N, C-alpha and C positions, 0 to 999 in steps of 0.2 A: 696067601699074598705073595707076588713075585718080588723076589729080592733084588733082582737086576734092574728093576724099574725105579724111577727117581720119585720120591714121596713129594706131594704136593700138599703142604700144611695149610691150615686156615689163615695164617699169618707168619710174617717174617720181617726182621729188620733189615735196614740197608746202611751198611757202614762203609764208608769210602776212605780213600787215602788221606783226605783233608781231615776227617774225623780222628783218624789214628795219629796224624801229626800233631794236632790240637792237644790229644790226651798226653802224648809224650812230653809237649812242651809244659804241661801242667807239673810233670814229675820233676822238673828241673827248678822249681820255685822252692823257696825256704819253708812255705806252708803249703801242704797238700790237703789241708782241711781247714775250714774256717779262714780261708784266704782270699786272695783276689779274684779268683774265678767265680766264687760264689757271689760276691757282690756284683761282679760284672753280668752274670746271668741274671740275677734279680733285677738289675737295671734294665736289661734288654726285654726281659719279660714284662715289666711294667709299660714299656713303650709298646710292645706288641699287643698286649691286652687293653691298653689304655685304662688300667686300674691305678689307684693310687698306691697300693701296697701289694707287693708279690714276695712270697717267701718260698724257698725250695726246702724239701726235706726228703727223708730216706726212701718213701714209697708212698703210692697212692692211698694205701690204707693209713699210713701215719698222717696223710694230708687230712683224711675225713676225721680222724682222732683229734687232731690239733683243732680243726674246725669246730667239731662238738664240744670240746674242752673250753675253747675260747669264749664261747657264748655263756659260761657260767652255769650250765645246767645242773640241777640237783636231782637226787634220787627220786623216782616216780614222776618226773617231768615227762610230758607226753609228746612223741615223736611219731610222725606218719612217714611212712617209706612204701617204695614199690614192692610188691609181692614177688615179681621178678627182678632181680639183680644178683650181682655178685655178693657173696656172703659177708663182706668187709663192713658195710654199713650196719648190718643187724648184729654181728659180733661185737662191734663197738658200743652200740647202744646198750646191749645187754650187761656188757662188761661195766658200763657207767651206771647201770641199774635204772635205766629208763624205761617207761611203758611204752611199747611198740604196737602200733596198730598198722597192719598191712593194707596197702590200697591195691585194689584190682587193677589190670591193665587192658589195654586195647588187645584184642585176639591177634592182630597181625604185626603191630609194631613192637609189642612188649612194654610199652610205655604207659604211665599213669596219665589221665586226661583229667581236666577240671571237673567234669561230670563224676568221674570215679572218687575224686578227693572229697567232693560234697556228699557223695553217697556213703562213703566210709564214716564221715562225720555224723550223718543222720543215723546209719545203721547202729554205730557204737554209742549213740546219745553223747557225743563229745561236746561239751560246752566251751571248754578252752584247751588248745594244745600250744606246744611251745616251738616245735621245728617241723617243717616239711622238707623232706629230702626228695629231690627230683632227680632223676638220672636219664640222661639223653642217649638212650639205648641206640647202639650202633654209630652214634655220632650225629643224630637227627635232633635238634633242639626244638621239639614241638612244645607249644603252648607256654612258652615263657612269659608272655605279657599277660595271659589269662591267669597264671599261677600268681602274679604279681597283683592282679585286681582282687583275687580272694585273699592275698596277704593283707590288703588295706582294709578288709572288712573284719577278719578274725585277728589280726594283730600277732602274726608269729614270724619266726625266722625262716627264711629260704635258704637252704645249703644245696648247692649245685653238685651232685655227684657227676662230674664231667669228665670222668676217666676216658670216655670214648670220644670226647668232643673238643679236643685241642684244636683250634682252626676253625671251628663251627661259628655260624653267625645267624642272627635272627633279626627280623624287621619289626620295629616299633614306631608307629606313626611315621612311616616312610623314611625311616632312617635305620641303617644296619648297625647292629651292635655285636661285638665278639662275645661269645661265651668266655667269662673270665673278667669281662669289664665290670660285672657286678653292678649295673645300671638298674637291674630289676631283681636283684637277690642281695642276701648279706654276705655270703661267702661262696666262692667257687673252688672246688678240688680237682685236681688232674693227676693222672698216672703218667710215669714216663718209663713204664715197663717195656721191655724190647719190641712188643707187638703193637704199641700205640703210635700215635701221629709222629712223635719224635721219641727218642730214647736217650737216657742219660746212664743206661745199663740197668738200674733199678732207680726209682726216684719219684718224687711227688712235688706238687706245686699247689700253694694256698693263695687266692687272691681275695682282696676285700677293699672297700673305700672307707670303713670305719676304723678310725684310728685307736679306739680301745680295743676292738677285736684283734687289730693289727699287732698292738702292743702285747696282748696275751699270747698270740702265735709265736711271737719272736722270743718271749720268755719260755713258753712251754716246750718248744722244741730243743731247748738246751738245759734241761733239768731245772727250769725256773730260776736260773742264776743271774742275778744283776751285779755287774762288776763296777767297782770304783774306777773312774776313768783316769784320775790322777795317781792313785796307788793301785796299780794292776793287781798286786798280790791279795788285795782285799775284796771280798765278795760277800752278798747275801743270797738267800734263797726266798724268793718272794711267793712262789707258787709250787705246787707239787707237779714237775714235769718229767720229761723223758729225754733220752738222747735220740732224738729224730733228725739230727744234722745230715747234711748231704755233702759229701767230700768235694775238694776242688777238682778231683780226677774225673768224677761224675758230671760236674757242672762244666768242665771243659768239653765233654762230649755232648753235653745238652746244648751249649753255645753253638757249636759247629752244626748240630743237627737243626737248630732253630732257624740258622741261615737258610736251610733248604726247605722250610716248611711249605712254601708255596709250590715249590716243585713237587713235593710228595702229595699235596692235596691235589694237584692238577692230574697226576698220574692215577691216583685213586679213582678220581672223577670219571677219567677216561674208562677205566676198568668196569666202574659201576654202569656207565651208559651202555657199554656193550653187553654186559649181563641183562640189562634192563631191556634193551631192543630185541634181544634174542629170546627172551623168556615171558615178556609181558603178555603176549596173546597166543602163547605156544599151546596151552592145554587148560581147559577150564577148571581142572583139579589142581592147578598150580597158580597161586596168587602171590602178588608182591606188594609189600606194603604200600599204602597211599600216603605220601608225606605232603605237607604243606608247601606251596610255592613261596612262602615267605621265609624260607631258611636255606641257608648254605651249609651243608654237612661236611663233615671231616671225613665221611665215608670209610669209617672204621670197620663196619660190618657190612656184608650184603645178606639180607635175610630172605629166604623164600618159604612160603607156607603152602603145605601139600595136604590135600584132603585124604589122608591115609585110609580114613575109615571107608570112603567111597571106593577107594582102590582095594580093600580087603586086605590091607597091609598095615605096618606101623613104622614109626621113625627109626628103631633100631634095625629093622629090615633095610631101610634106606641107607642109613650110616654104614651097616656091613657091606652093602652093595658097593658104595663109594669107596670104601677101604678096599676092597678087591682090585679096584682099579687105581690104587694108590693116592687116591684123593681123601684127605683127612679133614672134613668138616667138623662142626662142633656145635655143641648145645650152648646157647646163651640165652637165659641160664636155667637151670633147675630152680623152680619156685621155692622160696625160702621155707614155705610151711611144709615142704616135703621132706625136710631133713629131720634126723632123730633129735637134734638140739632144740627143735621148735617144741617147746613144752606148754604152750598156750592152747586155749580151746579152738579146735579145728573149725574154720569157716570154708564156705564154698567160694571160691573165686573162679566164675566162669570163663572170663577173659584169660587169665592166667592158665587155665586147664587147657583150653583151646590153643593157646599160643604154644605152650610147653609140648602138647600132644603132636603139633603139626609144623612147628617151625624150626628151621635149620639155618645156620650161617655157613655159608660156602667161601671158599678162599678168596680173600682180596688182600693184596699187598703190594707196595711199590714195584717190586721187581718180578711181579708175577708176569711171565712171558705171554706173548699172544698165542703161541702154540699150546701153552698150559692151559690157558683160558678156553681155547677152542676145545681141548679135550674135555674140559669139565662141563661145558655147555653140551657137548655131543653125549657124554655120559649121562647126564641129567635127563635129556631128552629121550634117550633110549629106554630109561626106566619105564616112561609111560607107553613104551611101544612093546614092552615084554609080554 
């Protein structure tokens, strides 16, 4: 790798002067945690998502943990989740001693589909389950309304792992709903890691419209502490919780970033369109996911699917090729069943296998320059001409 060349990562945050100024202003307040910026941020999030309740926490993983705990799940309760996802949801479910069934995914999008969920129920002879975790891979909220229809039949909770989907929308009965509105789910969770739609440094968001779930989340993120409003020095512990609070410093950055969300989404969409137009019909061995027209994406990832077997190559060969040109693409993600911690009976997931063997996410972020994108497109095209 040439050291004098600028590396193009798959993602990067954009922090401007206003962000820095807002963060500095938070440091002058009397409270820099559990202070005014937390409440202000949560109020703005409620307005943005149009949800009844929004809570911030220390990370996207903490958000998923709070969501799962807030449902009052017990040992051996059953949860279904995508075979392809970041490990957080699986780790939390196993830590809570839940019984996990992995659902196969579409070979191009890496997402579960209604058919795959029903197939998982049938194959595993599941008569009842408690939670379906859906994950909008790359920021494309597919099948929200269809999962809701299945929920009505089987009576389970839907937890949206929306780590990629802050800003995404879907259409239901000719009306657009934001992911996070929880109109067709019980809980939505988000990440504010630096590479996501907006960042608070590290941070997470949980939204819901259910008051009981909301009260649980609020308690659980602060050790389960309930304080006496009149005598502030007195408190009780109502639930076994954790310190999942987010500081005012982080919230100040989050507030400033949220104000730019529409600009961020517009920039990402422009980058997406250029990739799509340049690559969609370039080579029959290169495929792009076909997403529904009834969604608006956050464009967190741009996925390409290459028929490596036909090219007599593999994904690692392609990744090393990109790296030589200082382009750092990424796997999103290694299927959960491939990790050593997966101690259950192995099943064959053809969609997940195909997705993992052939899919790569290439750089997409707000401040990706036109010159950098042109280089990425050229380098990818040259791979098929070698």
